[in-house]
C-alpha positions in Angstrom: 40.1 175.0 -11.1 42.7 174.1 -13.9 41.8 171.5 -16.2 45.0 169.4 -15.3 43.7 169.3 -11.7 40.2 168.5 -12.7 41.3 165.7 -14.8 43.6 164.3 -12.1 40.7 164.5 -9.7 38.4 162.7 -12.0 41.0 160.0 -12.5 41.4 159.6 -8.8 37.7 159.3 -8.1 37.4 156.8 -11.0 40.1 154.8 -9.4 38.5 155.0 -5.9 35.2 153.8 -7.3 36.8 150.9 -9.0 38.6 149.9 -5.9 35.5 150.1 -3.8 33.6 148.0 -6.1 36.4 145.5 -6.1 36.3 145.3 -2.4 32.5 145.0 -2.3 32.6 142.2 -4.9 35.4 140.3 -2.8 33.8 140.8 0.5 30.4 139.4 -0.8 28.5 142.6 0.5 24.8 142.0 -0.2 22.7 144.2 -2.5 19.5 143.0 -0.8 17.7 143.9 2.4 18.8 142.3 5.6 17.6 142.8 9.1 17.9 141.2 12.5 14.6 139.8 14.4 15.0 142.5 17.1 15.3 145.3 14.5 12.3 143.9 12.6 10.1 144.1 16.0 11.5 147.5 16.6 10.6 148.9 13.3 7.2 147.3 13.0 4.4 149.5 11.7 2.3 151.0 14.4 -0.7 149.2 13.3 0.7 145.8 13.7 2.1 146.8 17.2 -1.6 147.7 18.2 -2.9 144.6 16.7 -0.5 142.4 18.6 -1.0 144.2 21.9 -4.8 144.0 21.5 -4.6 140.2 20.6 -2.2 139.6 23.6 -4.4 141.5 25.8 -7.4 139.5 25.2 -5.7 136.3 26.3 -5.9 134.5 22.8 -2.8 132.7 22.0 -1.4 133.4 18.4 -1.2 130.4 16.2 1.7 128.1 16.8 2.0 129.2 20.7 1.7 126.8 23.5 0.3 127.9 26.7 -0.5 131.5 25.8 0.5 134.5 24.1 4.2 135.0 23.4 5.9 138.5 23.0 9.4 138.4 22.2 9.8 142.0 22.9 9.7 141.0 26.5 10.4 137.3 26.6 13.8 135.8 25.9 13.0 134.1 22.8 14.9 131.9 20.5 13.4 130.3 17.3 13.6 126.6 16.6 13.9 125.4 13.1 14.2 122.1 11.2 15.5 121.8 7.6 15.4 119.1 4.8 12.5 117.0 6.0 10.0 115.6 6.7 11.7 112.3 7.1 11.2 109.0 8.8 12.4 110.8 12.0 9.8 113.6 11.9 7.0 111.8 13.7 9.2 111.2 16.6 10.3 114.7 16.6 6.6 116.0 16.6 5.8 113.7 19.5 8.6 115.3 21.5 7.6 118.7 20.5 4.1 118.1 21.5 5.0 116.6 24.9 7.1 119.5 25.7 4.5 122.2 24.3 6.9 123.6 21.8 6.5 124.9 18.1 9.0 125.1 15.6 9.5 126.3 11.9 9.9 123.4 9.5 11.8 124.5 6.4 10.8 121.5 4.0 12.1 120.0 0.8 9.8 118.7 -1.9 11.6 116.0 -3.7 11.5 112.6 -1.9 10.2 114.5 1.4 7.0 116.4 1.0 5.8 114.5 -1.9 6.4 111.2 -0.2 5.3 112.3 3.4 2.2 114.3 3.1 0.9 112.8 6.5 3.8 114.5 8.1 3.2 117.8 6.4 -0.5 117.8 7.5 0.5 116.8 11.0 3.2 119.7 11.0 0.5 122.3 10.2 -2.3 120.7 12.4 -0.2 120.8 15.5 0.6 124.4 15.3 4.1 124.4 13.7 5.0 126.5 10.8 5.5 124.9 7.5 8.0 126.8 5.4 10.1 126.5 2.1 13.4 125.0 1.7 13.2 124.5 -2.1 12.1 121.5 -4.1 15.4 119.6 -4.5 18.0 121.6 -2.6 19.7 123.2 -5.5 21.9 126.1 -4.8 19.7 129.1 -5.9 22.6 131.3 -6.6 24.1 128.8 -9.0 21.2 128.2 -11.3 19.3 130.4 -13.8 16.6 132.6 -12.3 13.8 130.7 -14.0 14.9 127.5 -12.3 15.4 129.0 -8.9 11.8 130.4 -9.2 10.6 126.8 -10.0 12.6 125.4 -7.0 10.7 127.7 -4.6 7.2 127.7 -6.4 6.9 124.0 -6.7 7.5 123.5 -2.9 4.8 126.3 -2.4 2.3 124.6 -4.5 3.0 121.2 -2.9 2.5 122.6 0.5 -0.6 124.4 -0.4 -2.1 121.3 -1.9 -1.6 119.2 1.3 -2.4 122.0 4.0 -4.4 124.7 2.0 -2.0 127.2 3.3 1.1 128.8 1.4 4.4 129.2 3.3 5.6 132.8 3.9 9.2 131.8 4.7 11.9 130.3 2.8 15.5 129.2 3.8 17.9 129.2 0.8 20.0 126.0 0.7 23.3 126.6 2.4 22.0 130.0 3.3 23.3 131.2 -0.1 21.2 134.2 -1.5 21.6 137.2 -3.6 19.7 140.0 -5.3 18.1 137.7 -7.9 16.9 135.3 -5.3 15.7 138.0 -3.2 13.5 139.5 -6.2 12.1 135.9 -6.9 11.4 135.7 -3.0 9.6 138.8 -3.1 7.4 137.8 -6.2 6.6 134.5 -4.5 5.5 136.3 -1.1 8.4 134.7 0.8 10.7 136.1 3.4 14.2 134.6 3.7 15.5 133.1 6.8 19.0 132.4 8.1 20.3 131.3 11.4 22.8 132.0 14.2 23.2 128.6 15.7 24.1 125.5 13.9 24.9 122.0 15.5 26.5 120.9 12.1 24.3 117.8 12.6 25.2 116.7 9.1 28.7 115.9 10.2 27.8 113.8 13.3 25.3 111.6 14.7 26.6 112.3 18.4 23.5 113.5 20.0 25.5 114.7 23.0 27.7 116.7 20.7 24.7 118.2 18.8 23.2 119.2 22.1 26.6 120.9 23.3 26.8 122.8 20.1 23.5 124.3 20.3 23.7 125.2 23.9 26.9 126.9 23.5 25.8 129.2 20.7 22.5 130.1 21.6 21.6 133.7 22.6 18.5 135.7 22.9 16.6 136.3 19.4 18.7 133.6 17.8 17.7 131.1 15.2 18.6 127.5 15.7 19.3 125.3 12.7 18.8 121.6 13.0 17.7 118.9 10.4 15.1 116.3 11.1 16.7 114.0 8.5 19.8 112.9 10.5 19.7 110.1 12.9 21.5 112.0 15.9 19.3 115.0 15.8 16.0 114.1 17.2 17.5 112.2 20.3 19.1 115.5 21.0 16.0 117.6 21.0 14.6 116.7 24.5 18.0 117.7 26.3 18.3 120.8 24.0 14.6 122.0 25.0 15.2 121.1 28.7 18.3 123.1 29.2 17.0 126.2 27.1 14.0 126.3 29.3 16.2 126.0 32.3 18.1 129.1 31.1 14.9 131.1 30.7 14.3 130.8 27.0 11.1 130.8 25.5 11.1 128.6 22.3 9.1 129.9 19.3 8.7 129.9 15.6 10.3 132.3 13.2 7.2 134.1 12.7 6.6 134.7 16.5 10.1 135.7 16.9 9.6 138.5 14.5 6.2 139.6 15.8 4.7 142.2 15.9 6.5 142.7 12.5 5.2 140.6 9.8 7.7 138.8 7.6 8.4 140.9 4.7 8.8 139.1 1.2 12.2 139.5 -0.3 13.9 140.4 3.1 16.7 138.4 4.7 16.2 137.8 8.3 19.6 137.1 10.1 20.2 137.3 13.8 
């Protein structure tokens, strides 16, 4: 190949790579691992599949399951999650979930929440719900130094472990904002990251009927519902949401149940 052609080709390829990198940067393409719940289940190691099938077969319900074992490979599942608590509304929410025999995942904040409401944290765990990490003070993890991001997550881990004796395995980054650095830190701390597919934007309204409407309009199988147990309009909406979801044939589960027989992988981002 003539040198002039070779040089031209190198210039073209360099330009193409530069353009591609620019497109990736502008589109916000992730440099971390992302998977959907259904894909996680399908790709679960054979040993985990056999273990779940054996557990389901012996009639023992897994932790966090009401009324028997749940297999989201067969059932029409949706995960229910609450962010940013516990708060003064959490006890009422727990009463509702207990009455409806439903379990949820609670992505909790540390400052002014876990640290001030250890009784609610204990109750969340004791009643079969899934305690999870939403950082200590809701700082945007992608906007702060790595060391600070690690403290935001590890302080919450330590606080929940001190109260319940258990360490969370799931983390929801504030505003869902994550990147390669956050994913590496999450992996080091043993935390899988969980995003969502359904949001009622209950931080914008106290209209419980509107919150209910938004959730029901968006919910599909294998979805993850995001609500907040800190806002006045959210908890009153929960009974109607649960009633209608059950009527539509949904089984309401925790995030870990939604992923099972796969186990949450530290650093992985789970997004429906």
